[in-house]
N, C-alpha and C positions, 0 to 999 in steps of 0.2 A: 348133502350133509341139503337138512330140509330147517327152513329159513320162520321165526314165527313174528306170523304174520302181523298177530295183535299188539307187540310191543317196536314191530314197525310202525303203524298207527301213531300206533302214543309216542312214539320221535316225532315226526311227521307234524303231529298236535298240537309238542313241548316249541317246536321251533315256530312254528307258523302262528304261534301262541306268542310268545317272546317278542320277536317278530312285528308285535301289535302295542308290546307296554311303551315304546317311546307317543309312541302316535294318544295309546291311551293316556297319561301324564300330562301330556301337554292339552288336551281339552278338561282334563277336570283341576289345571290352572289357569293363572293368566297368562298362559303364553299363547295364546287367539285376543286380546282383545290386544294388547301391547305388538304383535307385530304385524295386530289390519291398524294399528292408529298411524304406525311409523312406516305402512304402504302409505297409507295416505298423505302423510307429509312429500315421499318424494314424486307422488303422483302432482300434487298438490304442486310445488315444484316445478313443476315441468322438468329434472329434470331423465326422465326416464330409467336409463339401467346406474346411477348413480345414487346414490350409497347403493352397487352390485347386492344379488338376495343374497347370499352366505352373507354379507356386514350386518346387513338389516337382519335374523336370524340368529348371529350372534349374539348380539345388542339385544334380541327377544329376550333370550338364552337367558346373560348373564340379569339382565332384568327380572326374571322372572324368578329368578332365580333365589336377591335379593326380599322380591316381595315374598313369595314361599316361604325366608327359612324363620319366621313362628313357623308354620307350620309343622316345614318336615323339619325342626325341634321340639317341638311338641313330638311326632310319630317316632322320635329317636329315641326318648325318654322315655314314652311311657311304652312302646311297641317295639323294636330293633334292640337292646340295648336288655329288659329285662327276658329275649327271646333268645339272646346270642350267652348269659347266664342262667339258663335254660327253668328259667321260674316261671314261664308259658309256653304255653304247649304252640306249633306254626297258628290252629284254626284260632287262641286267642289275637295271638300278634296280629294276625289281619287282620277281625274284627278290633282288635283296641288303634291302630291304623289308623282304620278307615273315618272313624270318630273326628281327631283333625280335620281331616280332608274338609266329610260332611259340614261342619263348624264352614270351616271355610266358606262354602259352596253356597252355605242357608246369604252367610252376613251377601255375602255377593248377590242373587237369586230374587227378581222380581217378583212381588205377589203376584202381575197378570199370571210372566211367566210359568209357575210354579202351577194357579192354579190351570192350567190349558192343559197340562198334562199329564195332570191329577183328573182333568175329567176323562183325557184323553185314552188315561190308561185301563178309565174304568173301574176302579175302586171307592170306597167310603174313603169322603170328606176328612184327612188326617185333623187329628186336634192337636197334635202336636207336634213340634221337628222329626222327634225319635221314631213317629208315625209315619214319619216319609219312604219309602222304598229307595235306595237309592240308586237305581235304575229310572224313576218318575224321576229325582235331582239330576243326573245331570245333564237331560236332554232340555230339560231348567234350564242352569246352572250357561252352559253353552250359548241358548238362545237370549238369555240376558247378557250375555257377554258379549256376541256377536252388537245387540243395539246398540249398548253402552260405547260400544266400541265406534261404532257409526252419532253417534252424535258428539261425541268426540270431534274427528275426522270432519260434519261439520264444522263445527269449531273454527279447526283449524284449516278451512278450503275460504271462508272469509275475507278472513285481510287481503289472500292471493289476489282472492278471484276480484276484490276492489282494485292491484294492481292491475292486472286480463281489462276489467273495464274502461279505467284511463289511462294506460297506454292503445285500445281499441280505437278510444276516440281521441285519442291524440292522431293520432294516423290517420284514422278517416278526416279529418279536421283540414290538415295539410294535404289532404288528398295520397295520401304513398300507400292506398287499399293492395297494392301486390305486396304488400310486403308482412309475410308476417308475422303478426303482434305478442306471440313465443316467444319470437328472438329477439328483440326488443325485449321483454318483459321476464324472459327466464333471469339475468340479469342481476334485476330489483329485486328479485323474490329472492335470491339467492344473499340478498347486501342484507333488504332488510331483515333471513333469519341468521342473521353471520352478529346485529348491531346489536338485535333484543337478546343472545342470546342459548337462540333459542332452539339444539339439545339441549342447558339446560330446563328449559320450560316446560318444554316436553315432557321428558325425565319425569320433574318436577310434578308435571301432573297426573302420568300414568301411575307413578305412584301413593300419589296422595290420593286416586281413585277406589284405592284400593283401602282407603283405609275409612 
């Protein structure tokens, strides 16, 4: 029995492409920013593996769905629904679905990051947003997301750092040098986070950062 090699290769490429779809969706949405900021919170409090990674990913996923819902709704109305009713072709649906995503990414992308990748791509300087290729926009958006996430992470670290400094200074003044400062400061950091409704503040700040 003769095996069609070309079909086998096509199936292999299709399966490989499908495995990249979740990663692609994560990098063109706010998932990266949200997950990085949640990781900063855990590190700043010094709780190591609490909340566990699965919980942080779950929180990041549903916050991303909340943030991206207007974009998802636009894609559904402009691309998916017409495609289901056979009003447009698949190519037209992909083109239409791309526009709300590009609009979201442009809103979150800084001018410096966009200029950087335009120069790296060695293309003519775009005069309008529509002239920016998607392969240039995506890495610029990713770098902007990383920058924004680290800026938020820096602000998160400051109050916890102050608590660490106060506890360290107090232990040194008492001559308790051998006692790890984190052993004493961690309960105070958790208490502070709970008293100020930390999770509510973080969720509010993350969602507001996309507007």
